[in-house]
N, C-alpha and C positions, 0 to 999 in steps of 0.2 A: 469208732470215733464218730460223733455226730457232725452234721454239717456245721452247726453253730461252733463247735470246738475247732474244726478245721479253719473256719473263717476267722475266729479269734486268734488262732495261731498265725495265720497269714497277716492279720492286722498287726500283731506284735512284731513280726519280722519287718514289715513295711515301715512301721513307725520308727523302729530302731534305725533303719537305713536313712530315713528322712532326717532324723535328729543328728545323724553322724555325717551327712553328706558334705557339710561345710568344712569338715576337718579332713576329709579323705584325700589321699593321693588321687589327683584328678584322672590320670590315665590308668590303664590296666597294669597290674603288677605281676602278671603270670604269662607264660608263653603258650602258644597253641598246643604243643605236644602235652604239656602238663594238663591243660583243660581236657584234651581228648582222653588222657589216661584216667583222669578223675571222673569224668562224666560218661565215658563210653563203655565199651564192653559188649558182650553178646546181647542180642534181643532178649528181653526178659520173657521167661516161659510161664511164670506163675505170678499171681498177685502179690503185692507188697503192702505193708502198713502205710497208709497215706501220711501219717505223722512222720514216719521215717523218710518217706519220699520228699516231703516238704523240707525237712531239716537238711537232707543231703543236697537238695537243690540250692538252698541258701549257702551252705558251707562251701560247696565246690564251685558255684557260679560266681560268688561274690568277688574273688580276686580278678576275674575277667570283666567285671562291670566297670564301664567308664562313667565317671560322675558327671554326665552331660547335663543333668538337671541342676547341678551345683552352680554356685555363683562365679566360679573362675574357669568355666569351660568356654573357650572362645574359638574352638576349632572349626566349627561350621555355624551356619545361621540356625542355631538350635535354641529354642526357648526352653525354659524350665517348665514347671507345671504349677500354676497357682493352686494352693491347697484345696480350695473348693472344687476345682476341676478334677483333681485326683479322686476326691470323694464321690463326685458325680459320675466319674468314669467307672468306679467300682459298682455303683448302682446300675449303670448301663450294662455292665457285664452280668450282673445278677438278674436283671430283667430279661436280658438276651433277646431283644426285639430285632426283627428284620425290617429294615426300612424300605422294602421294595414297594409296598402298596398300603393304602389307607386301611384296608380290611385286615391286614396283618398286624397293625399297631396304630389305632386311631390317635393315641396320645403322641406317639413319635411323629406321625405325619403332621399333626398340628404344631408340634414343637419346631419341626423343620421349616414350616411356613413362617412361624413367628421369628425364628432366628434369621432366616433369609431376609425378611423385611428389615430387621435391625441392622444387618450387615450392609444392605444397600443404602440405608439411611446414613449410617456412619461414614461410608465411603463416598457419599454424594453421587451414587450411580442411579440410573433410571429405575423408578419404583416398579415398573412393569417387567424388569429383567427377571429371567429364570435363574435359579440357583441349584446346583447339584452338589451333594456332599460326598466327597471322594477321599481317597487315601492321602493324597498330597498333590504338589504342583505338577508332578509328572503326569498323573492321570487327569488332573484338571486341564492341563495343556492339551492332552489327547481329546478330552471331551469338547472343549471349546473349538479346537481346530477341526474336529469332525463336523461340528455345526457349521463352521466356516466353509469346509469342503462341500457340504450339502448345498449351502446357499449360493455360492459362486457358480456351481455347476447347474443348479436349478435355473439361474438367470439366463443360461444359454441353452436351456431345454433338455438338460440331462439329469436323470434321477439316479444318483450314484448308489443309493441303498438298494435299488431294484436291479440296476444294470452293471454295477461295479465300475472299476477304473480302467480296465484294459483297453476299452474302445472309447473312453471318455475324452472330451476336449482337454487339451493340456492346461493344467493349472500352474501358474508361476508363483513361487514362494519367494518372498524377499525378507531378509533379516539382516541385522547388523553383524559385524565381524565378531562381536562379543555376545551373541545370543546364547542363552544358557543351554547346556547340554540336554536338559529335559525337554526343551522345545524341539531340538533336533531328534531326540528319541521318539517323541510323540509323532513327529512328521514321518519318521521311518515306519512306525506302526500303522500309519494311515496310507502307506503306499508311496510316499514321496521320498526319494533317495536323498541321503544327506548331501551328496555332491551336487545335487540339482538345485539346492537352495542358492539363490542369488544373494551374494554378500555385499554389504555396503560398508565403506570405511567408517571408522570411529575416531573420536578425538582422544586426547590423552587420559580421559576419565572413562573411556569405554562407551561413550555415548555416540549414537548414530550422528553423522554429519548431515544436517538437513539438506543442504544444497546438493550434496552427493546423492542423497536419497531421491530428491526430486528429479535429478538428471537420470538416475537409474530407471525409474518407472515411467519416465516421459514417453519413451518409445515402445512401451510394452503393449501388446494386444491380448485380448482374451481374459479368462478368469484370473483374478489376482488375490492373493492372501499376503498380508503384511504382518510380520511379527515384531512388535515393539517391546521394549523392556522398561519396567519401573523398578529400579534398584539393581544395579550391576552387582553381581555376586563378589566382585573384587573391590570396587571403589564405592559402591552405593549410589553412583550417579544414575540418572534416568535419561532415556532418549527424549528428544523434543517431540513429545507425543502429539501435542496440539497441531503442529505443522505437518507431521506425518499423516495424521487423520485427514486433514484438509486435502492434501495432495492425493492420497490414496482414494478417498471418496470421489474426487473429481474423475478418477479413472474407473470408478465402479468397484473398487476393491473393498475387501473386508480387513479391518485392523484388529488384531488380537494383541492384548497386552499381557505379557508374562510378568506378574508382580508378586512373586512368591512371598517376599517380605516388603518390598518397596511400595506396594499398592497401599499399605496402611499409612504412608505419609499423607495421603489424602484426608485422613481422619484428624490430623493435627494441624490447626490453623497456620502455625509458623513454618510447617514443612510442606504444606499443600502446594506451594508454588512450584516445587520441584517436579510435580506430576500434573501441572496445569493442562487442562484439556482432556484429561483422562476419561471424563464422563462422556465424551463424544465418540469413543471407540465402540467396537461391536461386541467384544468379549474380553473377559479378564480372568486371570488365574491368580489365586493367592492361597497361602497356608494359614491355618490357625495355630499349628504347633510351632510356629516360629514366633513372631512378635506378639501374638495373643496369648502365648504361654499356656496352651491346653495340651493334654497328653497326645502322643502319637496314636493313631494317624488321623489327621484332620485337614483336608484340603477343600477348597471351594472352587467350583467351575461356574462362572457367571456369564450369562449371554443376554445381550440387550434385546434379542429377537427370539422369543420362546418357540416359535414355529419351527425354525431349522434346528434348534436344540432338541426338541422332542422328535423331530423327524430322524435325526442322526442317532438318537439313543433308544427311542421307544421300541417296545416289543409287544406283540399281540399273540394270544393263544386263548383257546376256549376256556381254560381253567383259570386264567388271570382275571379276577373279578374286579371290574371297574365300577365305581359307584357314581355319585353325582359329580358334576363338573368341578365343584369347589373342593372335592376331596383329593388331596395330593397323592399322586402316584410317583413315588420316589425314583423308581427305575426309569421313568421318562427323562430324567435329568442326569443320570450317571451310568457308566458302563458296567454296572454290577446289578445282577438280579438279587443277589444276597448281600446284605450290607448291614454292618452293625450300627448302633444308635449313636453316631458321631455328634449329633446335635445336642445331646444331653449335657456334656461338659461345656459346650459353647453357651447354651442357655444359662447354665449356672454362672459362667463367667460374666455374661452381660448383666444378669440380675445382681450379682455381687459387686462388680466394679462400676457399672454404668459407663456412660460416655466419658465422664471426667476421669474416672479411674483408669480406663484403657488408654486414654490420651496421656495421662501421667506416666503410665508404664512405658509407653513408647518414647515419650519425651526424655525420661530418665536415662534410657540406654543411649540415646544420642548424646546427652550431656556427658555420660561416662566415657563414651568413645572419644570425645574431644579431650577429656582429661587424660585418657590413656595416651593419645598422640602427643599432647604437650609434655607429659612426664617423660616419655621415651626420648623425645628429641632434645631434651635438656642434656643428654649424654652426647659428647662428641663422637661422631662416627655412626650415629643412628639417624636414619632418615625415614620420614613418612612420605610415601609417593603419591598419595591421593588427597583430594580435598575431602575432608571428613564431613560429609553432608548428611549422612545417616548414621548407621551403627557399624560401619566397616572401616578398618584401619589396615593399610598395607605398609609393612615395615621392611627396610633393607639395612643391612649392617655392613659397614666398610670392612674391606679386607686389609691385610697387612702386606709387608713386602714379599711375603712368601706365597700367600694364598689370595685368590680373588674374592671379591665381595659375594659372588655366588656361593663359593665354598664356605665362607664364614657364615653366611645366612643359613645355609642348610645345616651347618654344625650347630648353630645357636638353636634352631628349631628342635633338633634331636636332643640337645641338652635340656631344653625347657620341658619337653615331653617326659624325659627320664626323671627330672628333678621333682615334678609332681605338684608344685604349688598351683600352677595353672596349666592349661593345655591349649596350644595354638598350632595350626597346621601351616603347610607351605603351599605355594602356588607359583605359577609363572605369570609375570605381568610384563607384557611387551618384551618378552625374551629374557627378562631378569628374574632371578629367584627372589621371592619375598616371603616374609611371614604374614599370614592373613589372620587378622583378629576380628572376630564377629561378636559383638556384645548384644545379646538378645534376651537375657534372663531377668525376670522380674525381681529376683533376690540379690542381684549384684549390687554392691555398695561401693562408695569411694574407697573404703578400706580394702576391699577386694582388688580394686584397680591398683592401689598403691603397693599392696603386697605383690601383685603380679608383676608390676613394673620393676620392683626391686629384684625379683627372681630372674626376670628376663635380662636385665642389665648385668646381673651377676654372672649369668651364663655367657653373655657376650664378652665380658672381661676375661672369664676363664678360657673361652675359645681363643681369644687373642694371645693369651699366655702359653697356650699348649703348642 
């Protein structure tokens, strides 16, 4: 079979999936054992017909695919994929370029510089900031916090890249009680223990209490890194970033903003006030596979100060050919020497939608989240616990005389996932079980919201009767 035939066959399978995704049961319809039985077996000893291999992959994988690109998947902050970005991603795989150095792919290096500039302009961040294209927010947090670690230690005369952490001056890390787990994971990888992070109390929306933050850092000495949040993964609320930056900078600290999805509020005029002052921070994390709706994996590590960013990430070897200063060396800005062409789908998105189209996509999901909240709370016994400021909705269902609200809420979540009209996950919010609904998909419509609300409320009524 020719390469063209194989690609045509893959295109047929992909197109059929995309055409059907709106009608699919949103969750998986098969258990783990069945998937193993169908897909596993002994290591193949001899070649197989690639036509048969593709057909079997589609046949046996399909029941275990979650329709997370579909319009009624609300389980995590997961975007769909705007069609042009899927097409561009296919080209990225076909060209198979390594983004490590200009000499390895001049076109990709230039595309990364162009996209980086557009991202900074759209988010109103400093034009001179450096941008690394990484897998997602976890590695973006790692990258930015590595730059922060370098800089705060450099200021006290310590080169952490040369001399390590074991004898370094102690660095204090301060974060809110609701800091995202990826921030903590990044800090762990950088040698800072999770239990050493100084936590600051938050309000009922998960936002750092500014006065408590100011009191916390007032008596601190030595190198300081502050982790703020734009877009709480539960409520969507953002920390008082402007005030945190002022207080931290007075102490000589570095402020990093984890904004996996919430950072994009800065791009929409009526939402930007929620992240006021964000441009004054020192580094920022965000994802493109969330609110920008490009395929996985696509994260951005942005640092206001390129020198510590390059110092933390850059590598040197005789065979690593560096050209003129204006030629981008991608691995100076990311923790990967080998990296696929993540900028190509992003470039296609910006070219296709432009500023207005991207703003409209973000704006629409916020409008739909508010519609979801209104429709759900029209039912007695259903409560939305957060202020719906972005695309997040936290829902709690009243219990009956026999079961608590926690038990009923967990029951409703399980029923919704099994029923399949939509998919929403669970979480704990200040000690209470909640359904967490995240609306991030470009293709979600009012009809999708209304269908989903009807299914959720039906599951709630059934749970009360059972």
